[in-house]
C-alpha positions as MATLAB code, in Angstrom:
seq = 'MARVFEAFSRGFRDLFQFQVLWIVIWPMLAASLLWLILGVTFWSTFSGWIASGLTAIGIQTWLEGVEPRWIAYGIQAVAHLILFVPLVFVTALVITALFAMSALIRLVANRDYPQLKRESGGGLVGSLLNALIALGIFVAIWAVTLPLWLVGAGVVIPFAATAYLNQRLFRYDALSEHASRAEMQAIFSAHRPSLWGLGLLTGLVQFIPFLNLFAPVLAALAFIHFGLARLAELRNPAIR';
ca = [
     -14.311    0.314  -14.326;
     -14.499   -2.967  -15.207;
     -11.294   -3.794  -16.241;
     -10.201   -1.700  -12.913;
     -11.895   -4.520  -11.078;
     -10.483   -7.043  -13.108;
      -6.544   -6.580  -12.583;
      -7.623   -5.695   -9.037;
      -9.281   -9.301   -8.857;
      -6.583  -10.997  -10.638;
      -3.682   -9.204   -8.631;
      -5.724  -10.560   -5.069;
      -5.651  -14.107   -6.580;
      -1.956  -14.020   -7.185;
      -1.233  -12.911   -3.903;
      -1.963  -16.367   -2.504;
       1.017  -18.065   -4.656;
       3.500  -19.434   -2.612;
       6.489  -17.600   -4.970;
       4.399  -14.212   -3.762;
       4.445  -15.130    0.113;
       7.929  -14.274    0.373;
       7.430  -10.977   -1.901;
       4.783  -10.073    0.596;
       6.624  -10.385    3.439;
      10.479   -8.988    3.405;
       9.491   -5.228    1.915;
       7.187   -4.729    5.464;
       9.866   -6.141    7.084;
      12.550   -4.032    5.631;
      10.560   -1.016    5.813;
       9.445   -1.541    9.379;
      13.097   -2.101   10.459;
      14.563    0.785    8.502;
      11.812    3.142   10.056;
      12.476    1.418   13.903;
      16.031    2.368   13.503;
      15.522    5.524   12.106;
      12.964    6.117   15.172;
      15.684    5.047   17.905;
      18.054    7.159   16.563;
      16.576   10.266   16.106;
      13.475   10.232   18.449;
      14.340   13.560   20.065;
      14.167   15.294   16.493;
      11.034   13.065   15.721;
       9.436   14.078   18.854;
       9.908   17.586   18.626;
       8.411   17.894   14.826;
       5.269   15.913   16.517;
       5.598   18.171   19.297;
       5.517   21.202   17.134;
       2.729   19.832   15.220;
       0.525   19.409   18.027;
       1.601   22.989   19.538;
       0.351   24.070   16.154;
      -3.249   22.643   16.230;
      -3.410   23.544   20.341;
      -3.119   20.071   21.246;
       0.248   20.400   23.149;
      -0.741   23.030   25.548;
      -4.102   20.734   26.627;
      -1.860   17.466   26.825;
       0.828   19.423   29.332;
      -2.470   20.271   31.713;
      -3.896   16.569   31.443;
      -4.108   14.333   34.332;
      -2.919   11.915   35.104;
       0.304   12.240   33.118;
       0.051    8.523   31.965;
      -3.091    9.601   29.445;
      -1.027   12.506   27.998;
       2.176   10.179   27.764;
      -0.385    7.510   25.791;
      -2.182    9.877   23.440;
       1.677   11.066   22.739;
       2.737    7.699   22.014;
      -0.023    7.303   19.382;
       0.636   10.327   17.642;
       3.844    8.459   17.409;
       2.602    5.605   15.882;
      -0.284    7.165   13.679;
       3.543    8.939   11.887;
       5.177    5.442   12.364;
       2.332    3.261   10.211;
       2.109    5.650    7.097;
       5.728    5.652    6.602;
       6.264    2.399    7.082;
       3.557    1.726    4.497;
       4.635    4.264    1.860;
       8.832    2.870    2.173;
       6.927   -0.138    1.708;
       5.385    0.624   -1.499;
       8.587    2.266   -2.380;
      10.700   -0.963   -1.995;
       8.132   -3.000   -3.995;
       8.082   -0.604   -6.729;
      11.992   -0.836   -6.279;
      13.255   -4.144   -6.009;
       9.887   -6.635   -6.298;
       8.540   -5.937   -9.541;
      10.843   -8.030  -11.946;
      10.103  -11.297  -10.219;
       6.395  -10.265   -9.486;
       6.195   -9.152  -13.433;
       7.927  -12.224  -14.449;
       5.188  -14.393  -12.473;
       2.520  -12.418  -14.233;
       4.097  -12.208  -17.867;
       5.314  -15.837  -18.342;
       1.685  -17.697  -17.202;
      -0.589  -14.643  -18.371;
       1.038  -12.787  -20.856;
       3.522  -15.157  -22.606;
       3.059  -13.805  -26.049;
       4.022   -9.961  -25.147;
       7.222   -8.992  -26.734;
       9.510   -7.113  -24.477;
      10.724   -3.964  -25.289;
      12.642   -2.674  -23.042;
      11.227    1.039  -22.388;
      11.896    1.640  -19.021;
      14.720    0.991  -16.857;
      16.204    1.537  -13.195;
      17.286    5.049  -13.772;
      14.052    5.764  -14.988;
      12.219    3.725  -12.022;
      14.045    6.000   -9.506;
      13.333    8.727  -10.980;
       9.921    8.122  -11.239;
       9.481    7.094   -7.332;
      11.495   10.183   -6.486;
       8.726   12.228   -8.539;
       5.729   10.207   -7.060;
       7.789   10.686   -3.006;
       7.302   14.590   -3.641;
       4.630   14.779   -5.146;
       2.892   12.881   -2.750;
       4.782   15.351    0.209;
       3.527   18.526   -1.459;
       0.202   17.073   -1.282;
       0.266   16.646    2.362;
       1.923   19.627    2.776;
      -0.087   22.189    0.617;
      -3.440   20.881    1.870;
      -2.318   20.391    5.768;
      -4.944   23.386    6.486;
      -8.045   21.865    5.011;
      -7.629   19.224    8.143;
      -8.766   22.052   10.464;
     -12.359   22.815    8.445;
     -12.854   18.883    7.972;
     -12.113   18.414    4.587;
      -8.892   17.184    5.735;
     -10.509   13.448    5.519;
     -10.220   12.950    1.719;
      -6.917   14.102    1.351;
      -4.960   10.218    2.981;
      -6.885    8.383   -0.177;
      -6.496   11.107   -2.867;
      -2.833   11.424   -2.054;
      -2.755    7.294   -1.690;
      -4.399    7.183   -5.022;
      -1.857    8.800   -6.755;
       1.544    7.555   -5.184;
      -0.009    3.833   -5.942;
      -0.853    4.572   -9.977;
       2.499    7.223  -10.373;
       5.035    4.392   -8.742;
       3.014    0.943  -10.441;
       1.828    1.801  -13.692;
       5.761    2.609  -14.503;
       7.557   -0.537  -13.464;
       5.003   -2.367  -14.833;
       5.338   -1.671  -18.564;
       9.109   -0.763  -18.195;
       9.966   -4.276  -18.951;
       7.529   -5.132  -21.978;
       6.375   -1.618  -23.268;
       8.305    0.563  -25.595;
       8.419    4.488  -24.253;
       5.733    5.674  -26.720;
       3.736    2.475  -25.878;
       3.954    3.817  -22.290;
       3.102    7.315  -23.266;
       0.098    5.870  -24.976;
      -1.212    3.591  -22.620;
      -0.699    6.481  -19.487;
      -2.360    9.031  -21.598;
      -5.816    6.636  -23.011;
      -6.016    5.460  -19.241;
      -5.370    7.921  -16.942;
      -9.044    7.859  -15.246;
      -8.539    4.046  -15.063;
      -4.834    4.065  -12.926;
      -6.466    6.891  -10.942;
      -9.035    4.168  -10.173;
      -6.991    1.388   -9.942;
      -4.592    3.544   -7.707;
      -7.850    4.689   -5.442;
      -9.010    1.216   -5.430;
      -5.342   -0.535   -4.085;
      -4.569    2.279   -1.952;
      -8.309    1.827    0.373;
      -6.888   -1.841    0.957;
      -3.859    0.127    2.962;
      -6.686    1.010    5.171;
      -8.439   -2.296    6.217;
      -6.117   -3.794    9.430;
      -4.687   -7.182    8.631;
      -5.217   -6.247    4.625;
      -2.535   -3.639    4.454;
      -0.320   -6.138    5.286;
      -0.786   -7.422    1.636;
      -1.133   -3.707    0.116;
       2.321   -3.097   -1.509;
       2.084   -6.000   -3.373;
      -1.502   -6.764   -3.774;
      -0.971   -2.971   -6.140;
       2.274   -4.046   -7.724;
       0.353   -7.311   -8.987;
      -2.885   -5.403  -10.129;
      -1.019   -3.009  -11.483;
       1.203   -5.214  -13.310;
      -2.094   -7.133  -15.036;
      -3.704   -3.888  -15.956;
      -0.862   -2.624  -17.299;
      -0.093   -5.600  -19.704;
      -3.774   -6.503  -20.698;
      -3.953   -2.993  -21.644;
      -0.431   -3.064  -23.842;
      -1.585   -6.505  -25.484;
      -4.664   -4.517  -26.585;
      -2.736   -1.576  -27.479;
      -0.575   -4.134  -30.155;
      -3.704   -6.416  -30.844;
      -6.563   -4.327  -30.437;
      -8.520   -7.842  -31.935;
      -8.707   -8.815  -28.448;
     -10.200   -6.615  -27.335;
];
């Protein structure tokens, strides 16, 4: 776990560099704008889905009898917000993984790992495919485990799902420019528990107010540091 915390601390340090600040801001802005437009455009559809979900767990019927009505409307608004915020964060994670990683990798690699040769084992197609798989399994985790909320075990679902999404999204992109395909697979296999640990640690930041605004880029930086450090060790075991 020492390597996990080291990568996390280095990523946190890099957050406050001037050239990183814009990368921190624009994925969140883009994701917020995207879901704001979709929310306004498809308001009735989303509201219908939320009402169906509340009906399924027995809350909608209770809301219809709540007086004064503004309390019921307030609860419904909170339900919309609870759906909106995770969608923004997940979208910002994907935007960061697909469009901001190159700049972050260049910043970290040029300063901390200048000796690493670029083998370009990944690419845009691989990154897109990896993101689609990550999102598909992330959604499946939520769908399959929904019944657990009824017995109180659902509290662990957000953390497990976020840990999976973070490690699946960022492990590939962090190594895609420097590692060969064989090196990438070797690191993924040898350090699977650490990758999950880093996914969970960076995922926890998403549940902390204010710090969650930095969560996508912090996750990216932490995985870049972890991945490139493990690649350097793989190529030169003497530096471990």
